N, C-alpha and C positions, 0 to 999 in steps of 0.2 A: 748417706747417713747410716744406712743399715749395716754397712760393711765394717769389718774390725778396725779399719784405719780411722773411722769416725764414730766408733762406739762411744757410749757415755763415759766409760772409764778412760779411754784414750783422749777424749775431748778434755776431761777434767785434768788429766796429767799434763796435757799440752799447756792449758791455761795456768795450772798451778806452777808448772816449770817456768813459765813466763813471769809470774808473780814473784817467785823466789829469786830469779835472776835480777829482776828490777830492784828488789829489796837489797840484794848484795851490792849492786852498782850504786844505789843511793847511799848506803852506809859507807862504802868506800869513798865516795865523793865527799861526804860530810867530814870524814877523818882527814882527808887530804886538805880540806879547806880550813882546818883549824889554824894553820900557820900562814895562810895566804892573805894578801891584801884584798880590798873590795873589788878591784878590777879583775884580779885573778879568780876570785870567787864567782863573779858574774860570768866570766868566760867558761869556767869549769861547769857551771850549772847549765849554761846554754848547750855546751857539748854533750852533757849528760842527757838533757832533754831530747837532743837530736838522735842520739843513740837509742834511747828508749822508744822514741816515736817510730823509728825504723823497725825495732824489735816487735812492737805492738802490731804495726802494719803487716809485717811478715807473718806473724803468728795468726792473726785474725784472717789474713788473706788465704791461708791454707785451710780454713774451716768454713764450712757452709753454715747457714742458719743464723741464730741469734748473735753469735760472736761477730760474724762479719757484718750483720745488719746494725748492731750497736756501733761498730766502727764507722759504718757509713753515716749513721745519724750523728755520731760524735764529731765527725769531720765537718759537719755543717754548722756547728756551734762553737766557733773559734773563741768566743768570749769566755767559755767554760774551761778551755785548755790553753796551756802555753802555746805560742805560735809554732815553735819547733815541732811539737807533737801533732798539732792540728794539720800542719803542712804534710807531715809524713803519712798520716792516716787518710789524707784526702784521696790518695790513689785507690783506696778501697771502693770508691764510688764507681770506678771503671773496671774493677777486677772481679770477675765472676765466671770462672771456667765451668764448662758444662759437666753434667753427671752422665755416666754411661747409659745408653738407651735401655739396656737390660733392666736397670733399676727403675727407669721411668715406666717401662711396659708393666713390670710387676706392680708398681704403685697404682697405675690406672686400672688394671684388671682386678686388683684387690678392692679398690674403691667402688668400681661399677659392678663388680660381681659377674663379669662376662669376659670372654676372650676379646682382645682388641679388634679382631677381624669381624666379630659379631656386631660390634657397635659402629665401626667406621669402615667406609669404603677404602679410604686411604688415611695413613697416619705417618707423617714425616719423621724419620729417625733423627734427622738433624734439627736441633732446637732453633726456633725462630729467634729466641732471646733467652739469655740465662741471667738470673739474678741471685741474690743472697739466700732466699728461702725457697726458691722454686725456679722452674724454667718453662718456657712456652713452646708448644709444637703446633704446626699447622696440620689440619686434618679435614676430611670430608665425611659428613654423616651419610647414612644409607639413603637419605632422601636427596642427596646432592648438595646440601647446604655446606658452604665453606665456613669452617670454624677455626678458632685457635683453642687449644686446650692448655690451661695453666695447671701445671702439676707440681705440687709441693714435695720437696725432698723428704723421703721417709725419715722419721725421727726428729725432724727439726723442732716441732712443738715441744717434745719431751726435753730437749736440750736447752730450751729458751731460758728458763729460770736459773739453771745452774751456770750457764754462760754469763748471764748478766751479773750475778753475784761475784763471779771470779774476776770479771773485768773491773767492776767497781772496787774490789779489794786491791787489785794491782794499782789502780790510779790513786787510791787513798794512801797506800804504803809509800808512794814516792811523793806524796803531798802535791799531786798535780791538779787536783780539783780545787779551783780557786774560790770556793764557796763554803759556807758553813754546813754542818751536818744536817740540820733541819731542811735547808734548801736542797742539799744533795738527795735527801729522802724524797722530797716532792718531785724533783726533776727525774730521778730514776723511776719513780712511780709512773710519771707521765710517759717515759720511754717504755716501761714494762707494758703499760696499757696500749700504747701504740703498736708494740710488737705483737701482743696478744690479738689485737684487732686484725693485723695483717696476716696472722697465721690462721685466721678463721675465714675460709673462703665462702661459707654460708653468709657470714656478715657482709663480706664484700659484694656478694650477689645482691643483697638487699640495698646496699649503698649504690650499686650500679643502677638498679631499677628505679630508685628514688631520684637519682641525678638525671637519668634518662627522661623520666616523666617531667621533671622540673624544667629541663632545658628545651625539650620539645615544645613546650607551651610558650617559650620565650623567643627561641631562635633555632630554626631548623638546621642552621649551619654549625651548631655545636653537636658533634656526633659522639654518642656514648654507645659502646657495644651492647648488643642484646644478650641476655642470659638465657641459656638453654638448661632449665632446672633439671630435666630428666637425665641429663648427662653431667650433673654437677653434684659435689658432696662437700664436706668440710675441707677436704684436701685436694679436690679436683674442681676446676671451674672451666666450663665450656661456654665460649662466647662467639658471637658472629665475628667473622673476619672483616675488619674495616681497614681497607688499604689507604695509605697516605704516604706522603714524602716526609723525610726527616727534616729537622730544623736546619741542618746544614744545607740541604738542597733548597728548602724554602727561602733561605737567606740570599739566594741568587736571583729570586724573582723580582718583578718591578717594584719600585718604591710604593706605588699606590696599593698594590696587592699586599705587600709586607705590612703597610700601615693598617689595612683592613684586618689582617690576621692578628696583629698586635692589639688592636682595639677590641676585637672579639674575645681574645684571651683575657684581657684585662676586665672586660665587662662580666664575663662568666665567673671569674674569681670573685669580683665584688658582689654579684648577685647571690652566689652561694654563701658568702660570709654574712651579708646584711639582710637577706630575705629568706633564704632557705635555712640559714643558721647551722649549717653543717657543710664543711668545705673540704675539697680535695687538697691534702697538704703534703703531697710528694711531687713537687713541680719539676722533677728531673726531666731534661729534654727527651729522654727515652720513653717517657710516658705521654708524649705528645706527637701528633703527626698532622700534616697540613695538605690541603688540596688546592689546585689552581682555581677552583670556583670560590675560594674564600672560606671554605669549611675548616674547622679545627676539630681534630679527633682527640679525645682525652681517654687514655687507658688507665688501668690499675687504680681502682677505688678501694684498695686495701687500707691506705692511709687516709682516714677521714676524721676530722675533728668536729665534734658537736658543741655548739655554743648555747648558753641560755640567754634570756632576754637581758639580764643585768650585765652580762659580759658585752653583748652587742651595744648596749647603751653606753657603757664605759668607753668602748672604742669610738663611738660617735662623738662623745664629749671630748675625747683626746684629739680627734681631728678638728673639732670646732676650736679648741684651745690653740692648736698648732696654726690654723689658718689666721687667727686673730692675734697671735703672739701673746696670748694670755698665759703668762708664766705661772701665776698663782694657781689657776685651774689645772694647767698642765702638770704641775708637781702634785696636786691633790690626786689626780687620776693615776699618775705613775705610782704614787704611794699605795693607792687602792689596789692596783694591779700587782703589787709586790715587786715592782721594778726599782723603785727609789727607796733608799734607806734613810736619807737625811735631806730635809727641805732647806731651802735658802742657803745652800752651800755652793752650788754650781752657778757661776756668774751669769746674770740675765742676758748680757750682750753675747755671751758664748752660746746660750740657748737659742737666741734669735738667729745667730749665724748657722747653727745646726738645722734649725727649722727651715731656713731658706734652702739649704742644700737638700734636705730630705723631701721637701715639697716641690722642688724645682721640676722633676720629671712629671708631676701630676698637675701642675698649675700653669705651666708655660709651654710654648712650643719647644720641644726638646728633641735633640738628636741623640738617640740612645747609643749610636755607634761611637760618638765622641766621648760619651760616658763622663761628662764634666762633674756630675754630682759625686760620683765615686772618687774622682781625682781630688776634688775640693774637700771631700770628707776626710781623705787621707791627710791633707794639710791641716785640718782642724784637730786631728788626733793629738798632735804634739802639745798644744796649749791645754787640751782637755784631760791628758793622762793623769795629772795630779789630783783630779776630782773623780777619777773613774771608779774608785772604791765605793762610791755612794750608789752606783748602779749595779744591779745584779740580774742574771738570767732568771726569769720567772716562769713557772709552769703555766701561768695564765696567758703568756705571750709566746711560749716556746714554738708551737706549731704555726702560729700566725707569722712570726718572724721568718720561719723557714719558708713559708709560702710566699710572702711578699718578696723576700730576697731572691728566691728561686725564679719568680716570674719577672723580676727586674732584669735578671741576667738572661732570661729567655727573650725579652724585648731587645736587650743589647745584641744578642745573637742574631735576631731577625733584622737588626739595623732599622728599627722603627724610627721615623722622623716625623713627628706629628704633635698635635696639641690634645692632650687627654683631659683638659680641664672641664669641658662640658660633660663628659662621661663621669668624671669624678663627682661633679655636683649632682648629677642624676642619682648616682649610687648612694651618696651621703649628702643630702640637701643641707645647706648651711642655714638652717632655721632654728634659732635658739629655743623657741617654745616647744619644738618637737622633741627635744631631748632634756627638758626640764633643768636647764642650767640656772643655778641660783643667781639672782641679780647682783649680789655683793661680790661676785668673782669676775665681774666684767672689766675690772681695772687691771692693767698690766702690773706685774710685780715690780 
């Protein structure tokens, strides 16, 4: 980030160039469409979105920091972007080439105020992992403690705000954000806050310590790395090295063990949301590891969403309404959460079909490898599309959706085949009086 190739001016020019190119393509497409019929217009628009999606992915993929991180976040919210664009930028989740070790050494020494050799017995020059805003190196402290050192790329935090503005401008110029300006403001504020939190390693250290204390009291087999504060700063984070196997490797273990891991992961997520009221919201498989004794290791608490009591109660009411097929209450809560713009428009029978699909993995014996809820959900999309405009992505549910969806696919990856209903009931007891549901909403719509 400190070198000339990624200087603030170069970054701005790259993003501004992308924006100008997108604007030119969009205007050209509009002019060509003036004499086209509806089918030709649709085909041209789809082709345009595919080209622009590839261009955005290529541009952001060359840039560390906020630009790439925003692309990664955007790729997880396919309801905000046209599918052609979302598919193109989804590759950013896997694309994170490492930075030269000389830059990493300089960053660590500047932050800790000492030569690398004075602090560490060993420090691997090859990164253990590379991500959008930093990379991780294995090391050994002078006392022999094995650690990992998370090093933020120099200048990432400075580029954050500028990158975000340029990306938003590019998307707006081509009319790709399928939401009104007020909601755009709210969503980008949420993304900005999430980015700012992830860029502050001191905040992540606090998140790690809170989560570690919380889970140790509940389940010794949820492993959260220990923070070494004396070797950590706002841009450097030194943690205990917690070895574990990848989700790919764990998916080859016995069904019994995979079920245990899946239930432990599901329980930890629910406990953080409903009891701790602050949850790990970056459920990428790379942030998880597993051990043959049934332990689950959770890394990277940079992405944490804090909830207030009213939000938690709203989610509890939503679950109650879903379990009982109470459409009137369901719509009230969705409107309260700014997800629903118009009540009594979506057909009740279609609501009930969606509720069955969405609750199926949580309330019945479910084979995640077969993934029937996802397949049936895709079939329900066709009759639902003409009503889709009444739903919108909401800042209140943005990170929650990201977390639920991410962990669903983690359980698919683990090939869990079990019944989570009793755990679901423990995490969110189905007791009407506990969540103060008005009696007049007990009837189905």
